[in-house]
VOZAVO-710322 format. One line per 5 residues: number of its first residue (from 0); their letters; for each residue x, y, z of C-alpha. Coordinates in Angstrom, 2 decimals, decimal comma, padded with zeros to 5 digits. Layout:
NUM> A> X Y Z | ... .
***
This chain:
0> MRPRR> -025,32 -067,58 037,04 | -027,13 -064,91 039,03 | -028,13 -065,40 042,67 | -031,54 -066,95 043,30 | -034,38 -064,47 043,66 .
5> PTRQI> -035,52 -064,44 047,32 | -039,10 -065,63 047,84 | -041,50 -066,67 050,57 | -040,86 -070,32 051,29 | -043,58 -072,97 051,16 .
10> VIGDS> -043,36 -076,55 052,43 | -045,00 -079,61 050,85 | -045,35 -083,04 052,42 | -045,73 -084,60 055,83 | -043,71 -086,55 058,36 .
15> RVGFV> -044,35 -089,85 056,56 | -043,35 -088,92 052,98 | -040,92 -086,21 054,03 | -040,96 -082,48 053,39 | -039,96 -080,61 050,23 .
20> RIGGG> -039,23 -076,90 050,65 | -039,78 -074,59 047,71 | -038,23 -071,14 047,43 | -036,87 -069,18 050,36 | -034,57 -066,30 051,14 .
25> KPDRA> -037,27 -064,06 052,62 | -038,24 -064,25 056,30 | -041,25 -066,37 057,11 | -044,40 -064,88 058,62 | -042,92 -065,16 062,11 .
30> GNPTT> -039,89 -063,17 060,98 | -037,52 -066,14 060,95 | -034,92 -066,21 058,14 | -035,23 -068,90 055,46 | -032,52 -070,35 053,25 .
35> PAPVS> -033,38 -070,90 049,57 | -034,14 -074,58 049,04 | -032,63 -076,50 046,10 | -034,74 -076,20 042,95 | -037,10 -079,18 043,01 .
40> VQTMT> -038,25 -081,35 040,09 | -041,90 -082,19 039,54 | -043,78 -084,32 037,08 | -047,31 -085,65 036,58 | -048,73 -089,13 036,26 .
45> AGYTH> -049,97 -090,10 032,80 | -052,59 -092,66 033,88 | -055,99 -092,37 035,49 | -055,86 -091,52 039,18 | -058,90 -093,68 039,94 .
50> DVEAC> -056,90 -096,75 038,83 | -055,27 -096,96 042,24 | -052,88 -099,84 041,62 | -051,56 -098,40 038,34 | -051,32 -094,89 039,79 .
55> VREIH> -049,30 -096,05 042,80 | -047,03 -098,06 040,53 | -046,42 -095,02 038,33 | -045,73 -092,75 041,31 | -043,17 -095,25 042,61 .
60> KLAAA> -041,48 -095,25 039,18 | -041,35 -091,45 039,03 | -040,02 -091,16 042,57 | -037,32 -093,74 041,78 | -036,30 -091,64 038,76 .
65> GADIV> -035,73 -088,69 041,10 | -039,01 -086,75 041,17 | -039,29 -084,62 044,31 | -043,04 -084,01 043,86 | -045,66 -085,84 041,78 .
70> RVAVP> -048,93 -084,32 040,58 | -052,08 -086,33 039,81 | -055,24 -085,28 038,00 | -058,56 -085,27 039,87 | -061,17 -084,44 037,22 .
75> ERKDS> -063,87 -086,67 038,77 | -065,03 -087,65 042,23 | -063,71 -091,18 041,75 | -060,23 -089,68 041,29 | -060,32 -087,60 044,47 .
80> EALRH> -061,74 -090,58 046,36 | -058,86 -092,73 045,08 | -056,40 -090,43 046,86 | -057,45 -091,98 050,18 | -056,00 -095,28 048,95 .
85> ILPQV> -053,03 -093,85 047,02 | -051,51 -091,52 049,62 | -050,73 -094,17 052,26 | -048,82 -096,22 049,66 | -046,42 -093,60 048,27 .
90> QVPIV> -043,24 -091,97 049,58 | -043,29 -088,61 047,77 | -045,49 -085,49 048,24 | -048,58 -085,52 046,03 | -050,28 -082,52 044,38 .
95> ADVHF> -053,93 -082,69 043,30 | -054,51 -080,98 039,94 | -057,93 -079,31 039,99 | -059,41 -077,61 036,97 | -063,18 -077,22 036,62 .
100> HFQRA> -064,73 -078,47 039,87 | -063,77 -076,80 043,14 | -065,41 -079,69 044,98 | -062,59 -081,95 043,77 | -060,17 -079,71 045,64 .
105> LEAVD> -062,19 -080,00 048,85 | -062,31 -083,78 048,48 | -058,55 -083,97 047,81 | -057,79 -081,87 050,89 | -060,05 -084,10 052,95 .
110> AGVHK> -058,20 -087,15 051,62 | -054,89 -085,74 052,88 | -053,22 -084,47 049,70 | -050,12 -082,32 050,19 | -050,85 -079,45 047,80 .
115> IRLNP> -053,60 -078,17 045,49 | -053,20 -076,69 042,02 | -055,93 -074,25 040,90 | -056,38 -072,69 037,45 | -057,82 -069,13 037,58 .
120> GNIQD> -059,07 -069,54 034,03 | -061,33 -072,44 035,02 | -062,42 -071,81 038,63 | -063,48 -068,19 038,85 | -066,36 -068,16 041,32 .
125> RKQVI> -065,15 -066,15 044,33 | -067,03 -068,18 046,93 | -065,72 -071,46 045,53 | -062,15 -070,17 045,63 | -062,61 -069,03 049,25 .
130> DVIQA> -063,98 -072,45 050,18 | -060,82 -074,08 048,80 | -058,57 -071,57 050,57 | -060,28 -072,16 053,91 | -060,04 -075,93 053,49 .
135> CKAAN> -056,31 -075,67 052,75 | -055,78 -073,35 055,74 | -057,48 -075,83 058,08 | -055,66 -078,91 056,74 | -053,05 -080,73 058,81 .
140> GGRGI> -054,62 -079,68 062,07 | -054,35 -076,01 061,14 | -050,82 -076,15 059,74 | -052,30 -075,88 056,26 | -051,20 -076,99 052,80 .
145> PIRVG> -049,99 -074,80 049,90 | -051,86 -073,89 046,73 | -050,34 -073,32 043,31 | -052,08 -070,71 041,20 | -051,32 -071,67 037,63 .
150> VNEGS> -052,27 -069,55 034,63 | -051,80 -071,12 031,20 | -051,91 -069,37 027,86 | -054,52 -071,88 026,72 | -056,94 -071,38 029,62 .
155> IIERK> -056,90 -067,71 030,62 | -058,56 -066,43 027,45 | -062,34 -066,05 027,84 | -064,23 -069,05 026,38 | -067,89 -068,57 027,37 .
160> DKQKR> -068,47 -064,94 026,36 | -067,83 -065,04 022,60 | -067,53 -061,29 022,15 | -065,11 -060,96 025,05 | -063,17 -063,95 023,76 .
165> MKELG> -062,82 -062,42 020,28 | -061,62 -059,16 021,80 | -059,02 -060,91 023,94 | -057,87 -063,14 021,10 | -057,57 -060,09 018,87 .
170> QVFSD> -055,26 -058,55 021,43 | -053,23 -061,71 021,83 | -052,63 -062,15 018,12 | -051,87 -058,50 017,43 | -048,41 -057,23 016,62 .
175> HKHGY> -047,70 -057,00 020,34 | -048,59 -060,55 021,29 | -046,32 -060,80 024,31 | -047,35 -057,46 025,72 | -051,05 -058,25 025,63 .
180> MLAIM> -050,61 -061,81 026,86 | -048,42 -060,67 029,72 | -051,00 -058,07 030,67 | -053,74 -060,71 030,72 | -051,63 -063,18 032,73 .
185> IAKLE> -050,61 -060,62 035,33 | -054,13 -059,19 035,59 | -055,61 -062,66 036,15 | -052,98 -063,44 038,78 | -053,54 -060,15 040,61 .
190> EYLDI> -057,31 -060,60 040,65 | -057,02 -064,16 041,90 | -054,33 -063,50 044,49 | -056,34 -060,64 045,96 | -058,84 -063,26 047,12 .
195> FYEQD> -056,04 -065,22 048,83 | -054,64 -062,12 050,53 | -058,07 -061,12 051,79 | -058,28 -064,54 053,42 | -054,78 -064,07 054,90 .
200> FHDIA> -053,47 -067,03 052,89 | -049,88 -066,76 051,65 | -048,67 -070,36 051,16 | -048,78 -069,88 047,41 | -046,70 -070,84 044,38 .
205> ISAKS> -047,26 -069,26 040,97 | -046,90 -070,49 037,40 | -047,54 -068,82 034,04 | -047,02 -071,26 031,20 | -047,09 -071,09 027,42 .
210> MDASL> -045,79 -073,22 024,57 | -043,81 -070,19 023,35 | -040,39 -070,32 025,02 | -039,75 -066,60 024,61 | -043,16 -065,74 026,12 .
215> VIDAY> -042,41 -068,04 029,07 | -039,18 -066,15 029,71 | -040,92 -062,77 029,48 | -043,83 -063,89 031,65 | -041,76 -065,25 034,52 .
220> EAISE> -039,36 -062,31 034,44 | -042,31 -059,92 034,71 | -044,05 -061,96 037,41 | -040,86 -062,31 039,45 | -040,70 -058,52 039,68 .
225> RFDHP> -044,28 -058,20 040,94 | -044,75 -061,12 043,32 | -042,54 -062,67 046,00 | -044,12 -066,12 045,86 | -041,99 -069,07 044,67 .
230> LHLGV> -042,29 -069,77 040,97 | -043,10 -073,09 039,34 | -041,42 -073,03 035,92 | -042,66 -074,88 032,88 | -043,43 -074,78 029,16 .
235> THAGP> -046,90 -076,17 028,56 | -047,80 -078,52 025,66 | -044,13 -078,44 024,65 | -044,51 -081,41 022,30 | -042,69 -084,76 022,03 .
240> KETGC> -039,43 -085,27 023,86 | -037,34 -084,79 020,72 | -038,44 -081,16 020,28 | -039,99 -080,44 023,67 | -036,64 -080,82 025,42 .
245> IRSVA> -035,15 -077,99 023,35 | -038,19 -075,75 023,83 | -038,23 -076,40 027,58 | -034,52 -076,02 028,22 | -034,38 -072,82 026,14 .
250> ALGAL> -036,90 -071,20 028,47 | -036,15 -072,82 031,82 | -032,38 -072,67 031,42 | -032,48 -068,95 030,69 | -034,70 -068,25 033,69 .
255> LANGV> -032,77 -070,42 036,14 | -029,46 -068,93 035,04 | -030,92 -065,52 035,89 | -031,99 -066,64 039,37 | -035,69 -067,04 038,53 .
260> GDTIR> -037,48 -070,26 039,45 | -037,87 -072,47 042,50 | -039,41 -075,67 041,18 | -039,68 -077,00 037,61 | -041,59 -079,39 035,44 .
265> ISYAS> -040,41 -080,25 031,95 | -043,49 -081,43 030,04 | -043,45 -083,99 027,22 | -046,03 -085,91 025,25 | -044,13 -089,01 026,39 .
270> DPVYE> -043,25 -091,11 029,41 | -042,99 -088,68 032,38 | -039,85 -090,47 033,55 | -038,08 -088,53 030,79 | -039,42 -085,30 032,27 .
275> VEDGL> -037,76 -086,14 035,58 | -034,47 -087,26 034,03 | -034,15 -084,18 031,84 | -035,27 -081,82 034,59 | -032,60 -083,16 036,89 .
280> ELLYS> -029,95 -083,02 034,17 | -030,81 -079,35 033,55 | -030,32 -078,56 037,24 | -027,12 -080,60 037,39 | -025,74 -078,77 034,37 .
285> LGLRE> -026,41 -075,38 035,96 | -024,97 -076,45 039,30 | -028,34 -076,02 041,01 | -028,50 -079,58 042,32 | -025,83 -082,00 043,50 .
290> RRGVD> -025,53 -084,70 040,88 | -026,73 -088,19 041,69 | -024,99 -090,86 039,66 | -022,57 -090,62 036,74 | -021,76 -087,43 034,83 .
295> LIACP> -021,12 -088,95 031,41 | -019,30 -086,94 028,74 | -018,51 -088,12 025,23 | -016,94 -086,59 022,14 | -019,13 -085,51 019,20 .
300> TCGRI> -019,33 -087,04 015,74 | -016,20 -086,70 013,61 | -014,19 -088,62 011,03 | -011,47 -089,63 013,47 | -013,55 -092,14 015,47 .
305> QVDLF> -011,96 -095,59 015,33 | -014,45 -097,64 017,32 | -018,25 -097,94 017,37 | -018,44 -094,97 019,74 | -022,20 -094,38 019,62 .
310> TLVQD> -023,08 -097,93 020,64 | -020,37 -097,82 023,30 | -021,68 -094,55 024,78 | -025,24 -095,87 025,02 | -024,06 -099,14 026,58 .
315> VRKQL> -021,92 -097,25 029,09 | -024,79 -094,92 029,96 | -027,20 -097,79 030,60 | -024,77 -099,92 032,59 | -023,50 -097,07 034,77 .
320> AEKVT> -026,99 -095,70 035,42 | -027,96 -099,08 036,88 | -024,85 -099,68 038,97 | -023,13 -096,40 039,89 | -024,58 -093,93 042,40 .
325> VPMKV> -021,45 -091,88 043,14 | -021,41 -088,64 041,05 | -018,16 -089,51 039,26 | -017,30 -088,00 035,89 | -016,79 -090,61 033,17 .
330> AVMGC> -015,42 -089,71 029,73 | -015,84 -091,84 026,60 | -013,70 -090,48 023,77 | -013,43 -091,88 020,26 | -009,89 -090,97 019,26 .
335> IVNGP> -006,50 -089,89 020,55 | -006,56 -086,40 019,02 | -008,77 -084,51 021,48 | -009,59 -087,42 023,77 | -006,72 -087,02 026,25 .
340> GEAEG> -007,30 -083,31 026,75 | -011,08 -083,58 026,95 | -010,79 -086,44 029,45 | -008,45 -084,50 031,77 | -011,10 -083,72 034,37 .
345> ADVAV> -012,71 -087,16 034,35 | -012,42 -089,61 037,22 | -012,56 -092,54 034,81 | -011,89 -092,17 031,10 | -011,49 -094,24 027,98 .
350> FAGDR> -010,30 -093,03 024,61 | -010,02 -095,20 021,59 | -007,38 -095,84 019,02 | -007,36 -098,37 016,23 | -010,05 -100,76 017,53 .
355> RGIIY> -008,64 -100,53 021,03 | -009,19 -098,41 024,11 | -006,92 -096,96 026,78 | -008,59 -096,59 030,18 | -007,48 -094,05 032,76 .
360> VQGEK> -008,49 -093,60 036,39 | -007,88 -090,06 037,62 | -005,21 -089,53 034,99 | -003,37 -092,81 035,50 | -003,40 -095,44 032,72 .
365> VANVP> -004,79 -098,72 034,04 | -005,64 -100,73 030,93 | -005,16 -101,10 027,18 | -007,82 -103,44 025,82 | -009,34 -104,53 022,48 .
370> EAEIM> -012,60 -102,83 021,44 | -014,68 -105,88 022,39 | -013,45 -105,63 025,99 | -013,80 -101,86 026,52 | -017,27 -101,96 028,05 .
375> ERLLA> -016,53 -104,75 030,51 | -013,23 -103,27 031,68 | -014,57 -099,70 031,89 | -017,49 -100,85 034,04 | -015,13 -102,80 036,30 .
380> ECLAF> -012,90 -099,76 036,78 | -015,91 -097,51 037,52 | -017,25 -099,92 040,14 | -013,82 -100,31 041,71 | -013,39 -096,53 041,80 .
385> QGRVQ> -016,86 -096,11 043,31 | -015,88 -098,51 046,09 | -012,70 -096,56 046,80 | -014,68 -093,30 046,99 | -017,22 -094,82 049,34 .
390> RGEVK> -014,43 -096,12 051,58 | -012,82 -092,68 051,66 | -009,64 -093,82 049,90 | -009,95 -091,28 047,06 | -011,90 -088,09 046,35 .
395> LGEKK> -013,92 -087,24 043,28 | -012,15 -084,94 040,85 | -008,74 -085,61 042,42 | -006,38 -086,12 039,50 | -003,08 -087,74 040,47 .
400> VEIIP> -001,11 -087,56 037,22 | -001,32 -085,85 033,84 | -002,71 -087,90 030,98 | 000,05 -088,43 028,43 | -001,37 -088,98 024,95 .
405> PDPIG> -000,19 -092,12 023,15 | 001,95 -091,88 020,05 | -000,49 -091,04 017,23 | 001,21 -093,48 014,84 | 001,99 -096,06 017,49 .
410> ELGSG> -000,01 -099,02 018,70 | -003,26 -097,06 019,00 | -002,62 -094,68 016,13 | -003,75 -094,80 012,54 | -000,13 -095,28 011,44 .
415> YEKIA> 000,29 -098,63 013,23 | -000,73 -100,80 010,29 | 001,52 -098,79 007,96 | 004,47 -099,33 010,29 | 003,73 -103,05 010,45 .
420> AGQVE> 003,53 -103,19 006,66 | 006,86 -101,41 006,33 | 005,28 -098,40 004,62 | 006,68 -095,93 007,18 | 009,55 -095,91 009,61 .
425> KRVGI> 009,51 -094,54 013,13 | 012,78 -093,03 014,34 | 013,02 -091,19 017,66 | 009,52 -089,75 017,40 | 009,94 -088,77 013,72 .
430> TIGKS> 007,85 -090,42 011,01 | 009,53 -090,76 007,62 | 007,51 -091,83 004,59 | 008,87 -094,54 002,30 | 008,68 -094,17 -001,44 .
***
């Protein structure tokens, strides 16, 4: 992991919903030092913004899942007008996504939105852009609100001038696709940002998205070298969750590990709750956010599993997600071969033998139960351990004793039935076959 790239810090929100800081590490405009903020997770509502009740309900759901910032679309006047009714009912900063009509941005600012997203490929008129900048500067009694300038591979290519479009597309699909696309992205950003700088507006975040994970990596690396604004990372139209998660993590994980990126959105053609959950898990895995809730580990598929491990893991995940908030590590292992070693660092662990499970709490064996009782007992031990952590009686990750693996042919081992049937004998730890 490389240190975070220092950027100008922007702040989103207000005193009612709270403030989310993005980026940091460079002094602010008054010369005061700023500390890099934790990488934040964003998502976007899937429903119509003008359906106020449904929109508020969805925002509540996304915030409960852990979203730091939620974006809503404002393609029509009825959507920007709905913000007046939505904003007082939510507890998370809201970004208005503006594409073709600059007037929607002005209406959203007037309604009290916390941030505006503009697309240089769709709003190009200089005067219109200046009008939005001035409105954002004057918002909040002169404190202003930030603007994200987002270029997407699908929107920066010329669409009205057919000859210019063919020329640009020819460049994009040449043998040097990334080079030409990067040149277009950076040129569009520079042209657009010049307008902001001329208006002395610097509360800006930047994004440059594509569906091509390798292009996303190249684009953000190049942009991070040229601009000191915080970067909003994302892979656009990444696809369904099943494949989009791989595409997104390939790009975002590489960038974050190299210190590039200040806020992220993982995009799926699916319920945006999954975007939030997977975005947070990515940050947890890289140590960029303090985990909230259980860190569940489980062994992979193999021929040694002696219980219905896959059902057990899903049941454990669901139950613990609903009832445990302490970031304890819980291990669910399917056999006694690698289970003990792989569960060493877990606060609570279970590993299975022949239709049974041994449960450990910080290395100390606390139970040996039949398969049907594993879930109930494991949950009880997790809740009891959570209570002890909350009362300050124990600390997370504090192992008291070494886990001693059970005898592989003993009560939990595959040799138990053979011993019972008289097929093998057990003498001082030595197994002798009978002929």
